[in-house]
C-alpha positions, 0 to 999 in steps of 0.5 A: 639571634637576638641583637643585644646592642644598646644603641639603635642602628643610625639613620643614614642621612644627607650631610648637613652642609649639603642638605641645608641647600636643597629640599630633598629628604634628609633621612635616607632610610634603612637598608634591608640589612639594617632593618633586620639587624635593628628588628632583632633588638626587639625582645617581643615582650609579652606585655607589649608596653610599646603599644600603649604609646601608639594612638592607633594601636599598631601591633608593634612586636608582631610587625617587627618580628616579621621584619627580623625574618625578612618578611617585609610585606607581612610586616606591612600588612600588620601595620596597615591593619590599624594605621592608614598612613604608615609611610607618613607616621614612620617619618613624622610621628614623635616616637620618642614620646609615644611607642619608643618611650615605653620600649623595654630596651630603652631602660638600659640603652636606646629603645628599638627604632620603631619609627625607622622600622615602620618607615622602612616597611612602608617604603619597601611595600610602596616600592615592591607591591603590585596588587591594587587595593580592592574596592569593597562592595557598597553598603549603601551609606554616604558619609562626608569628610571635611578636610583631607589631613591625617584625621580626615584621610584616616576616617575616610579610609576606615569607612571606605574599607567597610563599604561606605560611599565617602566624599572628602571635601578639601579647601585647597587644590591638593589633598593632604592637609597639613601633610602637604602644606605644613611639613617640608619636603625634606621631612615628608616627600609629597609623593608619599602623601599622594600615594596614600591619597591615590590608595584611598581613591582606589578604594572608592573615596571621592576627593572634592578639592577647592571646596571650603566647608563653611563658605562654599557649602555648609555642614547642614547643606551636606546633610540636608541637600546632598544626602550624607547621613553622617559628617566627620569634621577634620578641618585642622587648626590653620588660623595662626596666632601673632604677638601683640607687639609694634611692627607686626604688620610690616612687610617681611613678617609672616606667619609660619603657616603662610611661609610654609604653605608657600614653600611646601604647597606652592613650591615658591622657592623655585625660580619659576614659581607662580607665587614666589616668596621673599628670599631673605638674608637674615631671618628670625623665627619666633617660637620653639616647636616643630613648626618653628624648626620647619620654618627655620630650616626652610629659610636656611634652604633659601640661603638665609642666616636664621635665628630661632628666638625662644623665650625659654631655654634649650631644655624647654624647647617643645620641638622633637629632639631630632628636629632640634639636632637637625636644625643645629647641624644645618647651622640654625642659630638658637637665641633662647631665653629671649623674647621679641618686644618690637619689630622695626622697619625702614622708610618703606615699611620693610623689616630691618630688625627685631628688638628682643629682651632677655628672659630668665626662668622663674617658678612653674606656671599652669603648664608645669614649665618654669615661667619666663620673666623679663630681665630689666634693661637687657634689650638687644637688637637682631639685624633681620629682614624677615620675621616668621611667627610660629606661636601656634594655631587655632581652628578656622572660625568658618565652620563655627560661624556657619554651624550655630547649633554645634558646641565650641570651646573658647578657643574655637575647638569643636566639643566632642564626646569620647566617640568624636560625636559633636553636639549636633546629631550625626556630626563627628569631629577630630584632630586639630579642629578639636584639640588645637595643633597636635601630632599627626598620629593623634589626629589619625587616632581621632579619625579612627575613633570617629570612623568606628562610631559612625559605622556603629551608628549607621549600621545599627550595631 
């Protein structure tokens, strides 16, 4: 029987005043009963508008129909036919601006909770499935994948299922890319990422960690010396940007990348950590995207009072609405329409404050958003001992510097065609290394597109 409720089943979660002191997952997930009830809100539309918003084209009405009948494993098989990382996507994809944006139920109420249902199905499969993946028969072709983030893992998985001998080269000591170093444990438990990586290994994928392509080995050496017939570059965009203001080099100023990597990958918040991090008392996080929310919420869990300093208003925050709401619930203080002009320090060069100026919004700029304009004479100071810059990232220049015959854009992104092919023969690229920092699901879509093109090329289709 159809469920015509205008609102989603709420997501069970930890109490804000409890979770802001621990790194356990905030959202607790649907029960089977909640999942079935939510799935029955789906109208199973013939035109499948929701699918137009999914970069990997998950067959959304079909999987939800199976959930509604209680056939959770069948639902998982439908999702995994096109998505390599359903447990990840169900947690971190911006469904509100993708699949759920086009859901018909959203016209007169809330859309179907597609992301929450995907998460439930993936978690149910991981908890209950016992059959190991079957390694396909080799087709005799070798492909190298640079980077083990969402683009690389997706490309590797799609090719491995077709019988390719795939080796993934990862610069860090643990596979997962931004999924392990960038996204906090309370949003994406690392055991889930490891399970996805283990699934690829079962398909025959080799993971080579501590290998920095562009320094340890070059793209040309992968092809000319190691015998790889094609290379996919999914090395991400890990080079942080900083403001050009006085005091940026004082102790206590971090990029969000470094701060999150220390916490997420190295577990620096633990007392026995090999690479401890400052436990600040007051923190200013400069920026308004999802990464800024992650950094602010991590700092809160270290015991700090935390400010988000953003030059536009609350309505213009680029972060997901859900992440902003979680941050507010956890006690993060939003200082919007403000912009830093100076960081100042004590006699030991340790940060002791940040000077900001108030802003007002003018006419729209090239991005379509109203341009922030300084309000003369409105400067004020925040008493903080730590400043975290979350202003975006660019691709690391290592591959650019060691691959002179490949085309790059002015921001260091790799130039590709619609199939992900670069200007260098048999070399493909996708994800943040091409677009700059974007979403997990868009990177997965790029990995899937490149895998298809590589297969067509090497198989002679």
